[in-house]
N, CA, C and O atoms as CSV, one atom per row, in Angstrom:
chain,resi,resn,atom,element,x,y,z
A,1,MET,N,N,1.154,42.343,-25.685
A,1,MET,CA,C,0.677,41.010,-25.922
A,1,MET,C,C,1.416,39.873,-25.064
A,1,MET,O,O,0.835,38.859,-24.679
A,2,ALA,N,N,2.733,40.155,-24.817
A,2,ALA,CA,C,3.422,39.071,-23.982
A,2,ALA,C,C,2.889,39.319,-22.393
A,2,ALA,O,O,2.871,38.383,-21.594
A,3,GLY,N,N,2.556,40.370,-22.111
A,3,GLY,CA,C,2.007,40.571,-20.763
A,3,GLY,C,C,0.695,39.687,-20.571
A,3,GLY,O,O,0.526,38.956,-19.595
A,4,HIS,N,N,-0.144,39.829,-21.535
A,4,HIS,CA,C,-1.341,39.082,-21.562
A,4,HIS,C,C,-1.196,37.487,-21.420
A,4,HIS,O,O,-1.833,36.772,-20.647
A,5,GLU,N,N,-0.260,37.111,-22.298
A,5,GLU,CA,C,0.170,35.661,-22.120
A,5,GLU,C,C,0.537,35.176,-20.622
A,5,GLU,O,O,0.192,34.100,-20.133
A,6,TRP,N,N,1.288,36.157,-20.003
A,6,TRP,CA,C,1.748,35.718,-18.681
A,6,TRP,C,C,0.477,35.689,-17.754
A,6,TRP,O,O,0.208,34.743,-17.014
A,7,GLU,N,N,-0.247,36.793,-17.875
A,7,GLU,CA,C,-1.628,36.878,-16.933
A,7,GLU,C,C,-2.363,35.685,-17.394
A,7,GLU,O,O,-2.841,35.055,-16.452
A,8,ASP,N,N,-2.590,35.203,-18.518
A,8,ASP,CA,C,-3.338,33.923,-18.759
A,8,ASP,C,C,-2.692,32.706,-18.076
A,8,ASP,O,O,-3.339,31.874,-17.441
A,9,TRP,N,N,-1.304,32.671,-18.269
A,9,TRP,CA,C,-0.659,31.624,-17.540
A,9,TRP,C,C,-0.817,31.575,-16.064
A,9,TRP,O,O,-0.992,30.489,-15.511
A,10,PHE,N,N,-0.768,32.635,-15.422
A,10,PHE,CA,C,-0.979,32.631,-13.990
A,10,PHE,C,C,-2.317,32.443,-13.631
A,10,PHE,O,O,-2.525,31.856,-12.569
A,11,GLU,N,N,-3.319,32.842,-14.339
A,11,GLU,CA,C,-4.710,32.517,-14.033
A,11,GLU,C,C,-5.048,31.031,-14.278
A,11,GLU,O,O,-5.848,30.432,-13.560
A,12,ARG,N,N,-4.455,30.502,-15.242
A,12,ARG,CA,C,-4.502,28.992,-15.563
A,12,ARG,C,C,-3.853,28.182,-14.517
A,12,ARG,O,O,-4.367,27.126,-14.149
A,13,GLU,N,N,-2.735,28.628,-14.013
A,13,GLU,CA,C,-2.041,28.010,-12.866
A,13,GLU,C,C,-2.811,28.071,-11.544
A,13,GLU,O,O,-2.920,27.139,-10.748
A,14,GLU,N,N,-3.292,29.210,-11.432
A,14,GLU,CA,C,-4.295,29.353,-10.110
A,14,GLU,C,C,-5.463,28.478,-10.231
A,14,GLU,O,O,-5.853,27.733,-9.332
A,15,PHE,N,N,-6.012,28.604,-11.407
A,15,PHE,CA,C,-7.303,27.681,-11.759
A,15,PHE,C,C,-6.933,26.156,-11.310
A,15,PHE,O,O,-7.602,25.489,-10.520
A,16,ILE,N,N,-5.732,25.730,-11.967
A,16,ILE,CA,C,-5.335,24.244,-11.768
A,16,ILE,C,C,-5.070,23.976,-10.284
A,16,ILE,O,O,-5.376,22.883,-9.808
A,17,GLY,N,N,-4.541,24.884,-9.578
A,17,GLY,CA,C,-4.227,24.815,-8.081
A,17,GLY,C,C,-5.538,24.693,-7.340
A,17,GLY,O,O,-5.663,23.837,-6.464
A,18,GLN,N,N,-6.569,25.558,-7.673
A,18,GLN,CA,C,-7.761,25.370,-7.007
A,18,GLN,C,C,-8.528,24.062,-7.362
A,18,GLN,O,O,-9.221,23.530,-6.494
A,19,ILE,N,N,-8.426,23.518,-8.627
A,19,ILE,CA,C,-8.976,22.192,-8.819
A,19,ILE,C,C,-8.270,21.134,-7.953
A,19,ILE,O,O,-8.873,20.237,-7.364
A,20,SER,N,N,-6.849,21.329,-7.927
A,20,SER,CA,C,-6.242,20.316,-7.049
A,20,SER,C,C,-6.536,20.408,-5.598
A,20,SER,O,O,-6.601,19.392,-4.906
A,21,ASP,N,N,-6.709,21.565,-5.133
A,21,ASP,CA,C,-7.265,21.602,-3.761
A,21,ASP,C,C,-8.593,21.078,-3.534
A,21,ASP,O,O,-8.832,20.549,-2.448
A,22,ILE,N,N,-9.463,21.156,-4.398
A,22,ILE,CA,C,-10.787,20.600,-4.365
A,22,ILE,C,C,-10.765,19.101,-4.405
A,22,ILE,O,O,-11.536,18.449,-3.700
A,23,ARG,N,N,-9.853,18.512,-5.258
A,23,ARG,CA,C,-9.720,17.108,-5.511
A,23,ARG,C,C,-9.212,16.472,-4.214
A,23,ARG,O,O,-9.653,15.406,-3.785
A,24,VAL,N,N,-8.198,17.238,-3.582
A,24,VAL,CA,C,-7.600,16.796,-2.259
A,24,VAL,C,C,-8.665,16.740,-1.188
A,24,VAL,O,O,-8.786,15.784,-0.423
A,25,GLN,N,N,-9.438,17.827,-1.175
A,25,GLN,CA,C,-10.558,17.822,-0.153
A,25,GLN,C,C,-11.477,16.740,-0.263
A,25,GLN,O,O,-11.922,16.178,0.737
A,26,ASN,N,N,-11.831,16.370,-1.605
A,26,ASN,CA,C,-12.984,15.367,-1.804
A,26,ASN,C,C,-12.358,14.027,-1.553
A,26,ASN,O,O,-13.107,13.131,-1.163
A,27,LEU,N,N,-11.013,13.757,-1.735
A,27,LEU,CA,C,-10.424,12.593,-1.451
A,27,LEU,C,C,-10.416,12.400,0.113
A,27,LEU,O,O,-10.705,11.292,0.565
A,28,GLN,N,N,-10.124,13.352,0.881
A,28,GLN,CA,C,-10.122,13.430,2.368
A,28,GLN,C,C,-11.535,12.972,2.774
A,28,GLN,O,O,-11.716,12.025,3.540
A,29,VAL,N,N,-12.515,13.683,2.226
A,29,VAL,CA,C,-13.886,13.432,2.756
A,29,VAL,C,C,-14.225,11.843,2.535
A,29,VAL,O,O,-14.576,11.067,3.424
A,30,GLU,N,N,-14.043,11.539,1.165
A,30,GLU,CA,C,-14.152,10.070,0.836
A,30,GLU,C,C,-13.369,9.065,1.721
A,30,GLU,O,O,-13.829,7.961,2.014
A,31,ARG,N,N,-12.275,9.471,2.087
A,31,ARG,CA,C,-11.445,8.540,2.940
A,31,ARG,C,C,-12.027,8.467,4.378
A,31,ARG,O,O,-12.054,7.396,4.983
A,32,GLU,N,N,-12.503,9.651,4.926
A,32,GLU,CA,C,-13.179,9.652,6.223
A,32,GLU,C,C,-14.447,8.863,6.245
A,32,GLU,O,O,-14.776,8.195,7.226
A,33,VAL,N,N,-15.184,8.952,5.106
A,33,VAL,CA,C,-16.500,8.224,4.960
A,33,VAL,C,C,-16.166,6.719,4.890
A,33,VAL,O,O,-16.891,5.935,5.501
A,34,VAL,N,N,-15.165,6.294,4.218
A,34,VAL,CA,C,-14.977,4.846,4.109
A,34,VAL,C,C,-14.270,4.321,5.452
A,34,VAL,O,O,-14.385,3.130,5.739
A,35,GLN,N,N,-13.554,5.173,6.266
A,35,GLN,CA,C,-13.083,4.757,7.534
A,35,GLN,C,C,-14.245,4.605,8.472
A,35,GLN,O,O,-14.273,3.637,9.231
A,36,LYS,N,N,-15.261,5.553,8.469
A,36,LYS,CA,C,-16.266,5.607,9.247
A,36,LYS,C,C,-17.200,4.390,9.005
A,36,LYS,O,O,-17.672,3.819,9.988
A,37,ARG,N,N,-17.471,3.996,7.851
A,37,ARG,CA,C,-18.282,2.871,7.353
A,37,ARG,C,C,-17.660,1.467,7.768
A,37,ARG,O,O,-18.362,0.524,8.135
A,38,THR,N,N,-16.153,1.416,7.666
A,38,THR,CA,C,-15.411,0.318,8.000
A,38,THR,C,C,-15.535,0.129,9.402
A,38,THR,O,O,-15.809,-0.997,9.819
A,39,PHE,N,N,-15.359,1.140,10.236
A,39,PHE,CA,C,-15.147,0.900,11.764
A,39,PHE,C,C,-16.657,0.558,12.162
A,39,PHE,O,O,-16.859,-0.232,13.084
A,40,THR,N,N,-17.651,1.109,11.518
A,40,THR,CA,C,-19.116,0.799,12.083
A,40,THR,C,C,-19.341,-0.697,11.764
A,40,THR,O,O,-19.945,-1.396,12.578
A,41,ARG,N,N,-18.900,-1.184,10.665
A,41,ARG,CA,C,-19.074,-2.531,10.395
A,41,ARG,C,C,-18.340,-3.484,11.251
A,41,ARG,O,O,-18.812,-4.567,11.597
A,42,TRP,N,N,-17.265,-3.084,11.555
A,42,TRP,CA,C,-16.312,-3.794,12.479
A,42,TRP,C,C,-16.931,-3.919,13.858
A,42,TRP,O,O,-16.940,-4.985,14.474
A,43,MET,N,N,-17.475,-2.724,14.343
A,43,MET,CA,C,-18.193,-2.636,15.696
A,43,MET,C,C,-19.491,-3.531,15.588
A,43,MET,O,O,-19.774,-4.285,16.518
A,44,ASN,N,N,-20.185,-3.461,14.593
A,44,ASN,CA,C,-21.410,-4.256,14.531
A,44,ASN,C,C,-21.119,-5.766,14.405
A,44,ASN,O,O,-21.970,-6.583,14.755
A,45,LEU,N,N,-19.980,-6.124,13.931
A,45,LEU,CA,C,-19.604,-7.622,13.803
A,45,LEU,C,C,-19.523,-8.192,15.128
A,45,LEU,O,O,-19.848,-9.353,15.376
A,46,HIS,N,N,-18.977,-7.157,16.189
A,46,HIS,CA,C,-18.628,-7.669,17.526
A,46,HIS,C,C,-19.864,-7.430,18.367
A,46,HIS,O,O,-20.085,-8.247,19.261
A,47,LEU,N,N,-20.750,-6.355,18.186
A,47,LEU,CA,C,-21.842,-5.979,18.976
A,47,LEU,C,C,-23.032,-7.043,18.663
A,47,LEU,O,O,-23.969,-7.134,19.455
A,48,GLU,N,N,-22.981,-7.759,17.618
A,48,GLU,CA,C,-24.075,-8.669,17.344
A,48,GLU,C,C,-23.907,-9.871,18.189
A,48,GLU,O,O,-24.820,-10.698,18.176
A,49,LYS,N,N,-22.785,-10.094,18.975
A,49,LYS,CA,C,-22.580,-11.230,19.846
A,49,LYS,C,C,-22.950,-10.824,21.118
A,49,LYS,O,O,-22.846,-11.674,22.003
A,50,CYS,N,N,-23.411,-9.583,21.455
A,50,CYS,CA,C,-23.861,-9.173,22.812
A,50,CYS,C,C,-25.152,-9.694,23.071
A,50,CYS,O,O,-25.870,-9.995,22.118
A,51,ASP,N,N,-25.570,-9.852,24.332
A,51,ASP,CA,C,-26.829,-10.030,24.883
A,51,ASP,C,C,-27.550,-9.053,25.647
A,51,ASP,O,O,-27.348,-8.962,26.858
A,52,PRO,N,N,-28.419,-8.269,25.021
A,52,PRO,CA,C,-28.995,-8.417,23.718
A,52,PRO,C,C,-28.100,-7.876,22.666
A,52,PRO,O,O,-27.212,-7.082,22.976
A,53,PRO,N,N,-28.299,-8.295,21.316
A,53,PRO,CA,C,-27.314,-7.747,20.381
A,53,PRO,C,C,-27.508,-6.361,20.245
A,53,PRO,O,O,-28.607,-5.887,20.534
A,54,THR,N,N,-26.595,-5.647,19.845
A,54,THR,CA,C,-26.626,-4.110,19.570
A,54,THR,C,C,-26.016,-3.764,18.318
A,54,THR,O,O,-25.000,-4.308,17.886
A,55,GLU,N,N,-26.699,-2.788,17.703
A,55,GLU,CA,C,-26.007,-2.282,16.255
A,55,GLU,C,C,-26.075,-0.834,16.277
A,55,GLU,O,O,-26.982,-0.183,16.794
A,56,VAL,N,N,-25.037,-0.367,15.672
A,56,VAL,CA,C,-24.743,0.898,15.379
A,56,VAL,C,C,-25.108,1.392,14.076
A,56,VAL,O,O,-24.628,0.907,13.052
A,57,GLN,N,N,-25.978,2.381,14.075
A,57,GLN,CA,C,-26.641,2.893,12.834
A,57,GLN,C,C,-25.649,4.096,12.340
A,57,GLN,O,O,-25.072,4.114,11.252
A,58,ASP,N,N,-25.570,5.063,13.321
A,58,ASP,CA,C,-24.723,6.418,13.103
A,58,ASP,C,C,-23.596,6.313,14.105
A,58,ASP,O,O,-23.795,6.435,15.313
A,59,LEU,N,N,-22.350,6.073,13.550
A,59,LEU,CA,C,-21.258,5.829,14.480
A,59,LEU,C,C,-21.053,7.034,15.626
A,59,LEU,O,O,-20.772,6.760,16.792
A,60,PHE,N,N,-21.208,8.228,15.203
A,60,PHE,CA,C,-21.119,9.388,16.022
A,60,PHE,C,C,-22.081,9.615,16.952
A,60,PHE,O,O,-21.817,10.008,18.088
A,61,ARG,N,N,-23.245,9.383,16.529
A,61,ARG,CA,C,-24.442,9.597,17.376
A,61,ARG,C,C,-24.630,8.429,18.430
A,61,ARG,O,O,-24.989,8.642,19.588
A,62,ASP,N,N,-24.342,7.127,17.894
A,62,ASP,CA,C,-24.683,6.069,18.712
A,62,ASP,C,C,-23.601,5.867,19.799
A,62,ASP,O,O,-23.916,5.168,20.763
A,63,ILE,N,N,-22.391,6.388,19.752
A,63,ILE,CA,C,-21.479,6.146,20.693
A,63,ILE,C,C,-21.325,7.284,21.649
A,63,ILE,O,O,-20.393,7.263,22.453
A,64,GLN,N,N,-22.202,8.311,21.616
A,64,GLN,CA,C,-22.110,9.501,22.458
A,64,GLN,C,C,-22.233,9.252,23.924
A,64,GLN,O,O,-21.460,9.773,24.727
A,65,ASP,N,N,-23.247,8.420,24.287
A,65,ASP,CA,C,-23.495,8.199,25.698
A,65,ASP,C,C,-22.602,7.189,26.292
A,65,ASP,O,O,-22.566,7.024,27.511
A,66,GLY,N,N,-21.876,6.503,25.468
A,66,GLY,CA,C,-20.899,5.453,26.120
A,66,GLY,C,C,-21.389,4.113,26.232
A,66,GLY,O,O,-20.553,3.217,26.351
A,67,ARG,N,N,-22.696,3.810,26.212
A,67,ARG,CA,C,-23.185,2.564,26.303
A,67,ARG,C,C,-22.807,1.540,25.375
A,67,ARG,O,O,-22.602,0.368,25.691
A,68,VAL,N,N,-22.708,2.084,24.055
A,68,VAL,CA,C,-22.272,1.146,23.046
A,68,VAL,C,C,-20.774,0.836,23.190
A,68,VAL,O,O,-20.351,-0.299,22.969
A,69,LEU,N,N,-19.989,1.828,23.554
A,69,LEU,CA,C,-18.711,1.492,23.629
A,69,LEU,C,C,-18.432,0.677,24.942
A,69,LEU,O,O,-17.390,0.020,24.939
A,70,MET,N,N,-19.115,0.637,25.911
A,70,MET,CA,C,-19.028,-0.233,26.988
A,70,MET,C,C,-19.394,-1.771,26.596
A,70,MET,O,O,-18.791,-2.786,26.944
A,71,ALA,N,N,-20.405,-1.670,25.878
A,71,ALA,CA,C,-20.807,-3.144,25.388
A,71,ALA,C,C,-19.759,-3.646,24.424
A,71,ALA,O,O,-19.532,-4.855,24.371
A,72,LEU,N,N,-19.135,-2.830,23.693
A,72,LEU,CA,C,-18.071,-3.374,22.759
A,72,LEU,C,C,-16.764,-3.762,23.518
A,72,LEU,O,O,-16.117,-4.774,23.250
A,73,LEU,N,N,-16.450,-2.902,24.447
A,73,LEU,CA,C,-15.342,-3.273,25.424
A,73,LEU,C,C,-15.517,-4.482,26.116
A,73,LEU,O,O,-14.586,-5.284,26.194
A,74,GLU,N,N,-16.801,-4.734,26.715
A,74,GLU,CA,C,-17.112,-6.067,27.363
A,74,GLU,C,C,-16.911,-7.171,26.357
A,74,GLU,O,O,-16.300,-8.178,26.714
A,75,GLU,N,N,-17.354,-7.069,25.190
A,75,GLU,CA,C,-17.446,-8.130,24.225
A,75,GLU,C,C,-16.047,-8.433,23.877
A,75,GLU,O,O,-15.708,-9.616,23.839
A,76,LEU,N,N,-15.139,-7.442,23.602
A,76,LEU,CA,C,-13.734,-7.564,23.275
A,76,LEU,C,C,-12.810,-8.143,24.299
A,76,LEU,O,O,-11.847,-8.851,24.004
A,77,SER,N,N,-13.136,-7.822,25.468
A,77,SER,CA,C,-12.383,-8.294,26.687
A,77,SER,C,C,-12.885,-9.537,27.212
A,77,SER,O,O,-12.123,-10.345,27.744
A,78,GLY,N,N,-14.172,-9.749,27.091
A,78,GLY,CA,C,-14.690,-10.920,27.769
A,78,GLY,C,C,-15.031,-10.746,29.090
A,78,GLY,O,O,-15.461,-11.714,29.717
A,79,CYS,N,N,-14.891,-9.514,29.694
A,79,CYS,CA,C,-15.148,-9.250,31.077
A,79,CYS,C,C,-16.440,-8.359,31.278
A,79,CYS,O,O,-16.712,-7.480,30.459
A,80,GLN,N,N,-17.218,-8.601,32.369
A,80,GLN,CA,C,-18.359,-7.604,32.620
A,80,GLN,C,C,-17.711,-6.410,33.164
A,80,GLN,O,O,-17.021,-6.573,34.170
A,81,LEU,N,N,-17.824,-5.185,32.644
A,81,LEU,CA,C,-17.291,-3.964,33.220
A,81,LEU,C,C,-18.498,-3.160,34.100
A,81,LEU,O,O,-18.244,-2.098,34.668
C-alpha cells in the first residue's frame, strides 16, 4: 500500500513538471510573438516616412532581401546609403 502511494506521488510530480514545462514553452512563444509584433510596428512607424512609404507585413519574410532594412537604416540615419 505504501509503495503505491509513493508511485502515485512520483507520477503526480512528473505530471506537474510536464505541465510546468508546457506553460514555460507557451510563455516563451507568447513573448516571441509580442516582440515580433512590437518590432514590426516600430519599423512600420519609421518606414511610413520613406518615399515611397514601405510597410512590413511579415517581419521575417519582408526583411530577407535587405531592401526594407536599407530603407529603415536610411530613414533612421537620415543619409542615403
